C-alpha positions in Angstrom: -0.6 -8.0 16.9 -0.1 -6.5 13.4 1.5 -8.4 10.6 5.3 -8.0 10.3 4.7 -6.6 6.8 3.3 -3.4 8.5 6.7 -2.7 10.2 9.6 -0.7 9.0 11.8 -1.6 12.0 12.6 -5.1 12.9 13.4 -3.9 16.5 9.9 -2.5 16.9 8.4 -5.8 15.7 10.5 -7.8 18.2 9.6 -5.5 21.0 5.9 -5.7 20.2 6.0 -9.5 19.9 7.6 -9.8 23.4 5.2 -7.2 24.9 2.3 -9.2 23.5 3.6 -12.3 25.3 4.0 -10.2 28.5 0.4 -8.9 28.2 -0.8 -12.5 28.2 1.5 -13.6 30.9 2.8 -10.9 33.4 5.5 -13.3 34.5 7.0 -13.4 31.1 10.2 -11.4 31.1 12.8 -10.2 28.5 15.3 -12.5 30.2 12.9 -15.4 29.5 12.5 -14.3 25.9 16.3 -14.1 25.5 16.5 -17.7 26.8 13.9 -18.9 24.3 15.8 -17.2 21.5 19.1 -18.7 22.6 21.0 -15.5 23.4 21.8 -13.6 26.6 19.5 -11.0 28.0 22.2 -8.4 27.5 22.5 -9.2 23.8 18.7 -9.0 23.4 18.8 -5.6 25.2 21.5 -4.2 22.9 19.6 -5.4 19.8 16.4 -3.7 21.0 18.0 -0.4 22.0 19.9 -0.2 18.7 23.5 -0.6 20.0 23.8 -4.0 18.2 22.4 -5.4 14.9 20.6 -8.6 14.8 23.1 -10.0 12.3 22.7 -12.9 9.9 23.8 -15.6 12.4 21.0 -14.7 14.8 18.4 -14.3 12.2 17.3 -18.0 12.0 17.0 -18.1 15.9 14.9 -14.9 16.0 12.7 -16.0 13.1 12.1 -19.3 14.9 11.3 -17.6 18.2 8.8 -15.2 16.4 7.2 -18.2 14.7 7.6 -16.6 11.2 6.7 -18.3 8.0 9.1 -18.4 5.1 8.0 -15.1 3.4 7.8 -13.4 6.8 11.3 -14.5 7.7 12.5 -13.2 4.3 10.9 -9.9 5.1 12.6 -9.8 8.5 15.9 -10.5 6.7 15.3 -7.5 4.4 14.7 -5.2 7.4 17.9 -6.3 9.0 19.8 -5.9 5.7 18.4 -2.4 5.2 20.0 -1.2 8.5 23.3 -3.0 7.7 23.8 -1.8 4.1 26.0 1.2 3.5 26.2 1.3 -0.3 23.4 3.6 -1.4 22.5 1.7 -4.5 22.2 -1.6 -2.7 20.3 0.1 0.1 17.9 1.6 -2.4 17.3 -1.8 -4.0 16.8 -3.4 -0.6 14.1 -0.8 0.1 12.4 -1.5 -3.2 12.3 -5.2 -2.2 10.8 -4.3 1.1 8.1 -2.3 -0.6 7.5 -5.0 -3.2 6.9 -7.6 -0.4 4.5 -5.2 1.3 2.7 -4.7 -1.9 2.1 -8.5 -2.1 0.0 -8.1 1.1 -2.4 -5.5 -0.6 -6.0 -6.7 -0.8 -6.6 -8.0 -4.3 -10.0 -7.0 -5.7 -11.4 -10.3 -7.1 -13.2 -10.4 -10.4 -16.6 -10.9 -8.8 -16.1 -7.5 -7.0 -15.2 -5.5 -10.1 -18.5 -3.7 -9.7 -16.5 -1.7 -7.2 -15.2 0.1 -10.2 -18.5 0.6 -12.1 -18.7 4.2 -10.9 -15.7 6.3 -10.0 -17.4 7.6 -6.8 -17.7 4.0 -5.4 -13.9 4.0 -5.0 -13.8 7.6 -3.8 -16.6 6.9 -1.3 -14.7 3.9 0.1 -11.8 6.1 0.9 -14.0 8.9 2.2 -15.6 6.6 4.7 -12.2 6.3 6.4 -12.5 10.0 7.2 -16.2 10.5 7.6 -17.4 7.8 10.0 -21.1 8.7 10.0 -22.5 8.0 6.6 -26.2 8.7 7.5 -26.4 12.1 5.8 -26.1 11.0 2.1 -26.5 14.5 0.7 -23.7 15.9 2.9 -21.5 13.0 2.0 -22.1 13.4 -1.7 -21.4 17.1 -1.5 -17.8 16.4 -0.3 -17.0 14.7 -3.6 -15.6 16.6 -6.5 -17.7 16.7 -8.6 -20.6 16.3 -6.1 -22.8 13.2 -6.2 -26.5 13.1 -5.2 -27.8 11.6 -2.0 -29.7 8.7 -3.7 -26.6 7.7 -5.6 -24.5 7.8 -2.4 -27.1 5.6 -0.7 -26.8 3.0 -3.6 -23.0 3.2 -3.5 -23.0 2.4 0.2 -25.2 -0.6 -0.4 -22.8 -1.8 -3.1 -19.8 -1.4 -0.7 -21.7 -3.3 2.0 -22.8 -6.1 -0.4 -19.2 -6.8 -1.6 -18.0 -6.7 2.0 -15.8 -3.6 1.8 -17.8 -1.5 4.3 -19.6 -2.5 7.5 -22.1 -0.3 9.3 -22.5 -0.6 13.1 -24.2 1.7 15.5 -24.5 4.4 12.8 -20.8 4.4 12.0 -18.9 2.9 9.1 -15.8 0.8 9.2 -13.9 -0.4 6.1 -13.2 -4.2 6.2 -10.2 -4.3 3.9 -6.8 -2.8 3.7 -6.7 0.9 2.7 -4.8 0.0 -0.5 -6.8 -2.2 -2.9 -5.3 -3.5 -6.1 -6.5 -5.3 -9.2 -3.1 -6.9 -9.6 -0.7 -6.5 -12.5 -3.0 -8.0 -15.1 -6.8 -7.5 -15.5 -9.5 -7.7 -18.1 -12.6 -5.9 -17.0 -15.0 -3.4 -18.7 -15.7 -1.9 -15.2 -12.0 -1.2 -14.5 -11.5 0.2 -18.0 -14.5 2.5 -17.5 -13.2 3.6 -14.1 -9.8 4.6 -15.6 -11.5 6.5 -18.4 -13.7 8.3 -15.8 -10.7 9.3 -13.7 -8.8 10.5 -16.7 -11.8 12.7 -17.6 -12.0 14.1 -14.0 -8.3 14.8 -14.1 -8.6 16.9 -17.2 -11.4 18.9 -15.6 -9.4 19.4 -12.5 -6.9 21.5 -14.5 -9.7 24.2 -14.5 -11.6 23.4 -11.3 -8.8 22.7 -8.7 -6.4 25.5 -7.6 -2.8 24.9 -8.6 -1.7 24.7 -4.9 -4.1 21.8 -4.4 -2.9 19.6 -7.3 0.2 18.5 -9.0 0.2 18.0 -12.8 3.3 17.4 -14.9 3.9 15.9 -18.3 6.9 14.4 -20.1 7.1 13.6 -23.8 10.2 11.6 -24.9 11.5 9.2 -27.5 12.3 5.8 -26.1 13.3 2.3 -27.1 11.2 -0.7 -25.9 13.9 -1.5 -23.4 13.9 2.0 -22.0 10.1 1.9 -21.8 10.3 -1.3 -19.7 12.7 0.4 -17.3 10.3 3.3 -16.9 7.4 0.9 -16.2 9.5 -0.6 -13.4 10.3 2.9 -12.0 6.5 3.7 -12.0 5.8 0.4 -10.3 8.3 1.1 -7.6 6.8 4.6 -7.2 3.3 3.2 -6.8 4.6 1.0 -4.0 6.3 4.0 -2.2 3.1 6.0 -2.6 1.1 3.1 -1.1 3.5 3.1 1.8 3.0 6.8 2.5 -0.8 6.1 2.6 -0.2 3.3 5.1 1.8 5.6 7.4 -0.9 8.3 7.2 -3.0 8.0 10.4 -5.0 11.2 10.0 -6.3 11.6 6.4 -8.1 14.8 5.6 -9.1 14.5 1.9 -9.3 11.8 -0.7 -6.8 12.3 -3.6 -6.7 10.6 -7.0 -3.2 9.8 -8.4 -3.2 8.9 -12.1 0.0 7.5 -13.7 -0.2 7.3 -17.4 2.3 6.3 -20.0 1.3 5.7 -23.6 2.7 6.0 -27.2 2.1 9.1 -29.2 3.4 7.6 -32.4 3.3 4.3 -34.2 6.4 2.1 -34.0 8.7 2.3 -36.9 9.7 -1.0 -38.5 13.4 -1.7 -38.1 15.2 -2.0 -41.4 16.5 -5.4 -42.2 20.2 -5.8 -42.5 21.7 -6.1 -46.0 22.8 -9.6 -47.1 
């Protein structure tokens, strides 16, 4: 059964948890499940069909029945709160907390795997192999990338992905062994990652001329900010990345690999604040 962090509806998670028990034991019923939770079968039925909320009083019982650990129980509570909240600001904040907890489950790229970022096409190929399952034709695979990469380089890239454990080949087909969304975390120090970001920025500038407008989205903002305002914008960007990652998770039929660059940097030096007069 999938982790609770992959669910947007607590009702669906409870249903799947019960159905998993029923698959292992055909005699296991929803009535029996209700008894284990400590509620009536009617109450369980109303919770699952959406006519009743789980509610804060039943949360501990449900979390115990589902065998959830502390962070998992907190996530369940957020899903319940999201349905109960009516104030839009509080609902929006709750959703951000949901996304933040999901982001904690992203696969962290350890420092010893930073060679993954040595060439920009290693990362692009990792994503492409979620679409093209047969990697045997290296030339054809490389021609799908923009700009195209030669067959020998693709073959080496596949070997790198196999060596660090991100791709497995079986019966001529590839399967990725990690979550679709990889992250380096909030802090990193790596020449490979720096080079990757430089390469993607260069490719982005070329895309202005090589990719039709209807296939890309470029926008820029230039503004004067205080340090406090800049910190707020970084938080907005962080939340946006989490929402974008969630869209990727929900996409079950990818067709192309996209690069999304988010850049925010100073165009001027900071002015020294004048000292107050004595």
